N, C-alpha and C positions, 0 to 999 in steps of 0.2 A: 801687664795686661790691662787692657782697657775697660773702664768701669761701664758697665751697662746702664744706656741712657735712661732715666725716669721720666717717661714722656705724661705720667698725671700731673694734673694742675692742683695746688696744692695751697695757693695764696687765698686773699680772702675774696676776690672777684669769682674764683672757681667754686668758693665753697656758696657764695652767691647765686650762682648759677644752677648748682646742686638742689639747693634749697627751693629755688623756683622751679625746677622740674619737678622736684616731689609735689611740692603744692599743686603744680597742673595735671597732676596726674590722680591726686588723692583726693581733692576738694572737689564739693558739690560746685554748682552755678550759681549761687545766689542771684546775681544780675539775671539770669536766663529766666529763671524762677519769677521774680518780682515781673519780668516782662510778661512772661505769662498769665500771672495772676491780672495785671493791668488790662491785659485783652481781655480777660473772662468778666473783669468788671464793666467795661465799655460795652460788650455783647449785652451783659444784663442791663445796662442801664437803657441801651436801644432798645431793648426786648420791653422796658418797662414803660419808656415813651412811646413805643407803637401800640401799647394795650392799652394806656389813658386815652391816645388819638383816637382809637378805635371805639373806646368806649364813649367819647365826646362825641365822636361822629354821629353814633346810634340814638346819644339823648336827644341830638339835635334834630335826626331824622325823623325819629317817633314821637316829636312835639306837634308834628302836622300829618304825617303819614300814617296810616293805621298798620298794626304790628300786622303781617298776613297770618301768622301763626308763632306759637311759642314755644321754648324747648320740652315743656313738658305737654302741651299738646300733641308734638310730635312723637314722645315716647307713648303716650296713651293712643294714637294711633297704629304707631308698631306692634303695640298689645292687643288692640281691640279689632284692627283691621279698618276701623271707621270712626267717624267721632262728626258730632252735630255743633256747627259754629258758623253764624251769620252774624256780622256787623252792625250795630245799629247807633245811630249817631245821639248824641244826647239828647237833641230836640227831640228824637220820637222814642223815649224813654218818660214813662212817668213819674213826675216829680217827686212822690212819695217815695218809690223805687230808690232815688238818690238817697233821700232823708231816713231812711229805713236801713240801707246799706252803713252810712255813717253811723246812726245811732247804735247798728249792731258791732262795728268792727272798729270806729274810732270816731267817739263823740267829739275830740277837739281837733277833727279833722284840720278846720279851718283856722287854729289856734297856734298851730307849731308848724317847724320848719322841714317837715320831715321825720325826725326822731323825735318823741315823746318822751323827753328824760323822766317826768313824774312817774309814766306810766313804766318806764324801765325799772324806776326804784322799787316800785311796787311789786313787780314781779320779782324783782330779785330777792324783796323781802320775804316774800310767800314762798320762797324755795324753787323758784320757777313753774310753782303750778299756775300762775298767771299768764296770759300771752300778754307782750309789749309791743308787737309788730303794728307799725301804723300801716293804713290804706296806702300810702307811698312806697312801706318798705314792701307791700306785698305785689305792688305792680312790679317795682323793681325786679322783684325774685321771681316774678310770671313770667314777665317780658324778657329780660334778660341772662337769668342765672338756672337754676335748677334746683327741684324739691331736695328734701332731707335736712338732717341737721349736722352742720358743722362749724366749726369755727372759721373756716375759711370763707367759706359763703358768706356767712354773718358777717365777716368784715368787709367784702366786696359789696354785701349789701349795703350796710353803712358807709362807706365811702361815696356809692353812686346816686344814694338816696338826696342829699342836700343838693349833687348837680341835677337831677329830675326836678326838685324844687325850684332850682333858682330857673330855669327854663320854660319849665312846663307851667302851664296855669292849674290851680286846682281843680277847676272844671274841667279840664284835659286830663288830669290824672284820674279822678273817680269817673269818667268816660271811659277809659281804656279799662281801668279795673271790671267796672261792670260787664264790661265785653270778654276780658279773658278769664274770668274766674268761671270755675267749675260749679256747677248747681246738681248736676249727677252724674252717674258713670259714662264718659264719656259727651257729656252734654256741656258745652261750654258758652258763656254770653248769655247777658239776659234776653237777646234775640232769639235764642232758641229755648231757652227756659221756661218764660211765660208760655208758648204755646207747648209745650212740652208738660208742665204741670196743670196749666188752666184753661187750653184752648183758648187764648187770647194772643194780641200783641203786646210787647212790650210798653207799647202807651196806653193803653187800655187795662192795665192791672188797678185794683183797686188797692185800698190800705192794707186790708187783711192778709191779701195775695202778696202783696209787696214785703207786708213783716214777717211772712212764712218763709218766703222765699229769700231774706236776709236773714232769718234764725237758722237756714240749713247750711250757710255758708262755712263753718269750720269744720263741717263734717258731711259732707255731700252726697258721700257714699252710704254714710250710714243713717242719712235724716232722709224724710219726703215731708214735701211743702205739698205734696197733694193728698197724702194720708198720715197727716202730722200724729207725732205721739204726744202723751201728755204733755211731755215736757217739751216739745216744739211749739204746742198751743200758748204754752206759759211762758215761754222764751217770746214767741210772736208779739204777744200782751204786752210784755214789758219792751218790746222794740217800739210798738207803736204810742206807746209813752214818751219813751224818748226821742221818737221822731218828732211828736207834737211840741214836745220842750224845744228841741234844736230849732223849729220853726219858728216857737213865741219869743226865745231868746236872742235869734238872729244867727246862730251858729252855723247855718245855711247861706248865708251872704256870697260866701267865694265860690258857690256853685250853683247856684240859682239862676 
């Protein structure tokens, strides 16, 4: 009787073939995962480059072009229905207003490159009870970013501020600051704040009026320049002294 023919392969080549087949059927595809990861990394890199490029364009753009609005102005317009804002060039702002704002918000404005490291260390030592944002940082936040406290926004602010300082002059930074700062609910910029509170143009502000406007900057919705509380009066008096000191020791050279 003829023996049945065994058609199965049992040699080394057959075992390697079966092992390869099992491997192909059960293993994942590390090469494919690696390729996908590289594609995601490339996309993320291009997005990062695009965002940096856009930020650079905006920094250059607003070094000469006046920002027509800001994210916060847009949100307040949506909330209130309308806001008051007129742009006033630095030449039409009383010099005492510029000195008062610097004395109130950033006395070393002419001495730092955007971040006041000494003020940051002091704020950290006080447990965060004292502010450390420079005028330059506030301009970056107001013009390019959004309000509120978050580490992500603060990181963007800290990254963009040196770029603004490198491209803009100090005088330009202060001009933009005075034109986008909020002075009352829905009242933005010194061009509207001066007539709103005192019925005068920004160029005609007195020393006391300028100091009172600077005194309300940290809390424009809770303080009034026209009907100042005792605190605002004391704060304005201190700002007047600070503005005189800044003028006397030359710390206004960068924007005068």
